[in-house]
VOPAGU-2260 file (C-alpha; in pm, 1 decimal, decimal comma):
REM VOPAGU-2260
SITE   aa  ch    i         X         Y         Z
SITE  MET   A    0   13021,0   16790,8    5532,6
SITE  PRO   A    1   13119,8   16697,7    5877,5
SITE  VAL   A    2   13289,8   16375,8    5953,9
SITE  LEU   A    3   13076,5   16103,0    6101,4
SITE  LEU   A    4   13189,5   15860,1    6373,5
SITE  GLY   A    5   13206,9   15490,8    6293,1
SITE  GLN   A    6   13306,6   15556,3    5921,3
SITE  GLN   A    7   13535,5   15296,4    5744,3
SITE  GLY   A    8   13916,7   15374,0    5788,7
SITE  GLN   A    9   13834,7   15531,4    6142,3
SITE  PRO   A   10   13877,2   15374,7    6478,3
SITE  GLY   A   11   13541,4   15215,9    6579,6
SITE  PHE   A   12   13364,9   15225,2    6911,1
SITE  ASP   A   13   13544,2   14911,6    7005,9
SITE  ARG   A   14   13852,5   15138,3    7030,5
SITE  PRO   A   15   13722,4   15402,7    7239,2
SITE  LEU   A   16   14042,4   15586,5    7323,6
SITE  GLU   A   17   14162,3   15578,4    6983,0
SITE  LEU   A   18   13817,4   15733,5    6872,9
SITE  MET   A   19   13849,5   15999,9    7143,9
SITE  SER   A   20   14209,5   16086,0    6981,8
SITE  ASP   A   21   14048,9   16074,7    6646,6
SITE  CYS   A   22   13805,0   16340,2    6769,8
SITE  HIS   A   23   14110,7   16566,8    6856,9
SITE  ARG   A   24   14186,9   16575,2    6475,0
SITE  ARG   A   25   13835,8   16703,0    6416,2
SITE  ILE   A   26   13889,6   16972,2    6668,9
SITE  GLU   A   27   14221,7   17085,6    6518,8
SITE  GLY   A   28   14078,5   17044,7    6154,1
SITE  PHE   A   29   13753,1   17258,6    6212,0
SITE  LEU   A   30   13969,5   17527,1    6389,1
SITE  ARG   A   31   14177,8   17563,1    6097,9
SITE  VAL   A   32   13854,8   17610,1    5888,9
SITE  PHE   A   33   13751,8   17903,6    6103,5
SITE  ALA   A   34   14104,9   18039,4    6061,7
SITE  ARG   A   35   14134,2   17988,2    5689,7
SITE  VAL   A   36   13759,8   18155,9    5648,6
SITE  LEU   A   37   13882,3   18448,1    5861,6
SITE  ASP   A   38   14197,2   18505,0    5665,7
SITE  ARG   A   39   14008,3   18492,7    5348,7
SITE  TYR   A   40   13713,5   18686,2    5429,2
SITE  GLY   A   41   13788,8   18892,3    5736,5
SITE  SER   A   42   13794,3   19208,2    5500,3
SITE  ARG   A   43   13552,0   19128,3    5250,4
SITE  GLU   A   44   13189,5   18986,6    5195,8
SITE  LEU   A   45   13108,0   18628,3    5263,6
SITE  ASP   A   46   13029,9   18427,2    4955,9
SITE  GLU   A   47   12841,5   18082,7    4955,8
SITE  GLU   A   48   13150,9   17881,3    4994,6
SITE  GLY   A   49   13262,2   18087,0    5294,1
SITE  MET   A   50   12935,0   18060,1    5462,7
SITE  ASN   A   51   12913,6   17692,1    5403,2
SITE  ALA   A   52   13256,6   17638,5    5554,0
SITE  LEU   A   53   13164,1   17856,7    5864,7
SITE  ARG   A   54   12844,0   17665,3    5914,6
SITE  THR   A   55   13005,5   17322,8    5884,7
SITE  ALA   A   56   13280,4   17428,5    6146,7
SITE  GLN   A   57   13009,8   17601,1    6375,6
SITE  ARG   A   58   12793,1   17296,8    6363,0
SITE  TYR   A   59   13089,0   17061,8    6476,5
SITE  PHE   A   60   13168,9   17276,6    6781,5
SITE  ARG   A   61   12786,0   17289,6    6871,6
SITE  GLU   A   62   12722,4   16915,3    6836,0
SITE  GLY   A   63   13026,9   16699,3    6786,7
SITE  ALA   A   64   13275,1   16867,4    7033,8
SITE  PRO   A   65   13032,3   16871,7    7341,3
SITE  ARG   A   66   12989,5   16495,0    7288,2
SITE  HIS   A   67   13354,2   16444,6    7300,7
SITE  THR   A   68   13387,1   16634,2    7625,2
SITE  GLU   A   69   13110,6   16414,0    7764,7
SITE  ASP   A   70   13299,7   16093,3    7642,0
SITE  GLU   A   71   13583,0   16220,1    7859,6
SITE  GLU   A   72   13397,9   16367,3    8160,4
SITE  ASP   A   73   13117,0   16114,3    8181,0
SITE  SER   A   74   13283,2   15797,0    8060,7
SITE  LEU   A   75   13647,2   15797,0    8094,5
SITE  PHE   A   76   13737,2   16004,6    8407,1
SITE  PRO   A   77   13476,5   15864,0    8620,2
SITE  ARG   A   78   13619,8   15515,2    8549,3
SITE  LEU   A   79   13972,4   15643,6    8631,0
SITE  ARG   A   80   13857,4   15780,7    8961,3
SITE  GLU   A   81   13680,8   15459,4    9058,8
SITE  LEU   A   82   14005,5   15277,6    9032,9
SITE  GLY   A   83   14193,3   15545,3    9230,8
SITE  GLY   A   84   14537,6   15440,3    9398,1
SITE  ASP   A   85   14860,3   15627,1    9444,8
SITE  ASP   A   86   14996,4   15527,6    9089,8
SITE  LEU   A   87   14702,6   15725,1    8932,7
SITE  ARG   A   88   14709,0   15994,8    9176,7
SITE  GLU   A   89   14890,0   16235,2    8925,7
SITE  LEU   A   90   14650,1   16135,8    8642,9
SITE  LEU   A   91   14343,1   16195,2    8843,4
SITE  GLU   A   92   14482,9   16552,6    8946,9
SITE  ALA   A   93   14532,2   16598,9    8554,8
SITE  ALA   A   94   14176,6   16503,1    8503,5
SITE  ASP   A   95   14059,9   16772,0    8727,5
SITE  ARG   A   96   14266,6   17041,2    8526,1
SITE  LEU   A   97   14145,8   16894,9    8186,6
SITE  GLU   A   98   13792,8   16951,5    8308,5
SITE  ARG   A   99   13862,7   17304,6    8396,0
SITE  GLU   A  100   14030,5   17339,8    8052,0
SITE  HIS   A  101   13718,8   17216,8    7894,3
SITE  ASP   A  102   13515,0   17477,2    8057,2
SITE  GLU   A  103   13772,4   17745,1    7930,2
SITE  ALA   A  104   13727,7   17617,8    7582,4
SITE  GLU   A  105   13361,3   17602,6    7600,3
SITE  SER   A  106   13340,7   17957,6    7685,2
SITE  LEU   A  107   13579,7   18060,3    7405,2
SITE  HIS   A  108   13365,4   17863,6    7166,1
SITE  ALA   A  109   13068,2   18041,9    7286,5
SITE  SER   A  110   13221,5   18366,8    7209,3
SITE  VAL   A  111   13333,0   18255,1    6874,1
SITE  ASP   A  112   12987,1   18086,2    6800,9
SITE  ALA   A  113   12798,9   18410,4    6866,5
SITE  ARG   A  114   13030,2   18634,8    6663,5
SITE  VAL   A  115   12997,8   18380,7    6366,2
SITE  ASP   A  116   12614,9   18392,4    6391,1
SITE  GLY   A  117   12650,0   18770,9    6348,4
SITE  TRP   A  118   12900,7   18720,9    6047,3
SITE  LEU   A  119   12673,9   18487,3    5876,3
SITE  GLU   A  120   12373,5   18734,1    5925,7
SITE  SER   A  121   12553,9   19046,3    5801,9
SITE  GLY   A  122   12781,9   18873,7    5559,8
SITE  ARG   A  123   13087,0   19104,6    5663,4
SITE  LEU   A  124   13299,6   19150,7    5977,7
SITE  SER   A  125   13373,5   19494,3    6135,4
SITE  THR   A  126   13750,6   19542,1    6209,7
SITE  ALA   A  127   13666,9   19500,9    6581,6
SITE  GLY   A  128   13483,4   19168,1    6494,3
SITE  THR   A  129   13783,0   19045,7    6288,4
SITE  GLY   A  130   14000,5   19111,8    6577,2
SITE  ALA   A  131   13774,0   18948,0    6840,2
SITE  ILE   A  132   13746,6   18613,4    6657,6
SITE  ALA   A  133   14121,1   18603,8    6581,9
SITE  SER   A  134   14188,0   18651,8    6944,6
SITE  ASP   A  135   13949,4   18387,3    7051,8
SITE  LEU   A  136   14087,4   18155,7    6778,6
SITE  LYS   A  137   14447,6   18210,5    6906,6
SITE  LYS   A  138   14343,6   18133,1    7258,5
SITE  LEU   A  139   14181,7   17828,0    7162,1
SITE  ASP   A  140   14492,7   17720,1    6966,1
SITE  ARG   A  141   14712,1   17774,1    7252,0
SITE  LEU   A  142   14478,8   17591,6    7497,5
SITE  TYR   A  143   14412,2   17285,3    7273,8
SITE  ALA   A  144   14777,4   17252,4    7185,6
SITE  GLU   A  145   14887,5   17145,2    7529,1
SITE  HIS   A  146   14540,1   17002,9    7639,4
SITE  ILE   A  147   14534,3   16757,5    7330,8
SITE  ALA   A  148   14910,9   16680,7    7332,0
SITE  PHE   A  149   14861,7   16574,9    7716,1
SITE  GLU   A  150   14557,6   16343,1    7640,9
SITE  ASP   A  151   14702,4   16189,5    7325,3
SITE  LYS   A  152   15056,7   16131,0    7474,9
SITE  VAL   A  153   14979,9   16077,2    7851,5
SITE  LEU   A  154   14622,0   16042,2    7957,0
SITE  PHE   A  155   14496,5   15787,5    7682,5
SITE  PRO   A  156   14803,7   15548,6    7691,0
SITE  ALA   A  157   14781,6   15555,7    8077,0
SITE  ALA   A  158   14410,2   15482,9    8055,3
SITE  ALA   A  159   14457,7   15211,2    7805,9
SITE  GLN   A  160   14698,4   15036,6    8061,0
SITE  ALA   A  161   14475,7   15095,8    8369,5
SITE  LEU   A  162   14119,1   15009,8    8232,4
SITE  GLY   A  163   14018,9   14651,3    8158,7
SITE  ALA   A  164   13845,5   14523,8    7851,4
SITE  ASP   A  165   13489,3   14540,2    8008,1
SITE  GLU   A  166   13530,2   14900,9    8123,9
SITE  LEU   A  167   13670,9   15014,5    7765,0
SITE  ARG   A  168   13371,5   14814,9    7609,3
SITE  CYS   A  169   13131,1   15012,6    7821,6
SITE  ILE   A  170   13294,5   15336,4    7732,6
SITE  GLY   A  171   13258,2   15249,0    7359,9
SITE  GLU   A  172   12887,9   15168,2    7421,5
SITE  GLU   A  173   12818,9   15518,8    7583,6
SITE  MET   A  174   13012,2   15683,8    7320,4
SITE  ALA   A  175   12786,5   15531,4    7057,3
SITE  ALA   A  176   12490,0   15578,8    7238,1
SITE  ARG   A  177   12557,3   15960,3    7270,3
SITE  ARG   A  178   12556,7   15969,0    6881,2
SITE  GLY   A  179   12260,0   15754,1    6832,7
SITE  ARG   A  180   12452,9   15461,5    6701,7
SITE  ASN   A  181   12537,0   15107,1    6769,5
SITE  THR   A  182   12871,3   15000,3    6836,5
SITE  ASP   A  183   12926,7   14886,3    6490,6
SITE  GLY   A  184   12870,5   15244,8    6367,9
SITE  THR   A  185   12511,1   15171,1    6224,4
SITE  GLN   A  186   12224,7   15410,3    6298,5
SITE  ALA   A  187   12061,2   15287,3    6630,0
SITE  PRO   A  188   11680,7   15285,2    6659,8
SITE  ASP   A  189   11535,4   15612,4    6740,4
SITE  THR   A  190   11451,9   15606,0    7120,0
SITE  GLY   A  191   11371,7   15955,7    7169,7
SITE  GLY   A  192   11695,6   16124,0    7088,1
SITE  ALA   A  193   12081,5   16073,0    7145,0
SITE  GLN   A  194   12192,7   16003,4    7505,4
SITE  HIS   A  195   12382,1   16261,5    7688,5
SITE  GLY   A  196   12562,9   16253,5    8026,2
SITE  THR   A  197   12550,8   16476,0    8321,3
SITE  ARG   A  198   12748,6   16760,8    8134,3
SITE  GLY   A  199   12506,6   16745,4    7847,9
SITE  ALA   A  200   12204,4   16776,3    8086,6
SITE  GLN   A  201   12341,4   17097,4    8214,5
SITE  ARG   A  202   12338,1   17269,9    7864,4
């Protein structure tokens, strides 16, 4: 079962930067799910357990991960850019790089997603298919290792210092809206679907 934001024991929408960091743990965890399924079933027929694990990880990277990207690109980065200033110059340059890395990750995830669709349909991977997914997952591991470490250790702490309480509150509200939730984590009234930022509108 996919992990839902706003559950007990997790950072709430009132702590948006911690929640973004918590999303990184999901990214890492669901990448490990793909890797474990590939290791176990790469040379044999998928069973129900393997299919369910693949579908769960696939659903997260189709639905949850894009919202996390929007949290950063549509809510966090624009507010840092509005602040500007020489003291944030290096951080803003890093934000440009992080957006390029988001695009690279999105392309790799699209490749994995298409191959997983084929895997689920046929129930078995070819030798070439196994190698292709393994290669994409290795690239994602390398990309995310540096990307996530920078955001967790540099970007988010710096943003916590630079942004005021009102700005952080607005970021949390936008994150909640993207997921169809109130800021206390409860389900928001249906107003025609979850809110998406500019990146989501392009998909």
